[in-house]
C-alpha positions in Angstrom: 52.1 170.3 -179.2 49.1 172.7 -178.4 49.3 175.8 -176.4 47.0 176.3 -173.4 46.0 179.3 -171.6 45.7 179.1 -167.7 44.4 181.7 -165.0 46.0 181.7 -161.6 46.7 183.9 -158.8 49.9 185.6 -159.3 51.5 185.0 -155.9 51.1 181.2 -156.6 52.6 181.5 -160.1 55.5 183.6 -158.8 56.1 180.9 -156.0 55.8 177.9 -158.7 58.3 179.7 -160.9 60.6 180.2 -158.4 60.5 176.6 -157.2 61.0 175.4 -160.8 64.0 177.6 -161.1 65.4 176.2 -157.8 64.9 172.8 -159.5 66.4 173.7 -162.5 63.2 173.1 -164.5 60.5 175.4 -165.9 56.9 175.8 -164.9 55.9 174.8 -168.6 57.9 171.5 -167.9 56.4 170.8 -164.5 52.7 171.3 -165.8 53.5 169.0 -168.9 54.5 166.2 -166.1 51.7 167.1 -164.0 49.2 166.7 -167.2 50.9 163.3 -168.4 50.3 162.1 -164.7 46.7 163.5 -164.5 45.8 161.9 -167.8 47.2 158.2 -167.2 45.3 158.5 -163.7 42.1 158.5 -165.6 43.2 155.5 -167.8 44.2 153.6 -164.7 40.9 154.2 -163.1 39.3 152.9 -166.0 41.5 149.8 -166.0 40.9 149.1 -162.7 37.0 149.2 -163.1 37.5 146.8 -165.9 39.4 144.4 -163.5 36.7 144.9 -160.7 33.8 144.1 -163.2 35.6 140.7 -164.4 36.5 139.9 -160.9 32.7 140.0 -159.9 32.1 137.0 -162.3 35.4 135.3 -162.8 36.7 133.7 -159.7 38.9 130.8 -158.8 37.1 130.5 -155.6 40.5 130.7 -153.6 42.0 127.8 -155.5 45.5 127.9 -156.6 46.2 126.9 -160.2 49.0 124.7 -161.0 51.5 125.5 -163.7 50.5 123.1 -166.1 46.6 124.3 -165.7 48.0 127.8 -165.9 49.8 126.9 -169.3 46.9 124.9 -170.8 45.6 126.2 -173.9 
């Protein structure tokens, strides 16, 4: 795991540490969770862009496929 140094207002850090303590966790653990969520959001946005691009040229025209059609190879 890599260490990262951040700068923030002392009041915010103290308040965040107090909240983390009240929730039986640490500020470091909460930051790790946030970083994980933040990095996943970028992957979700990229995936949605791909889906939108495919949807622009691949359409059923509103037609519902039958089970047999869905399973054709």
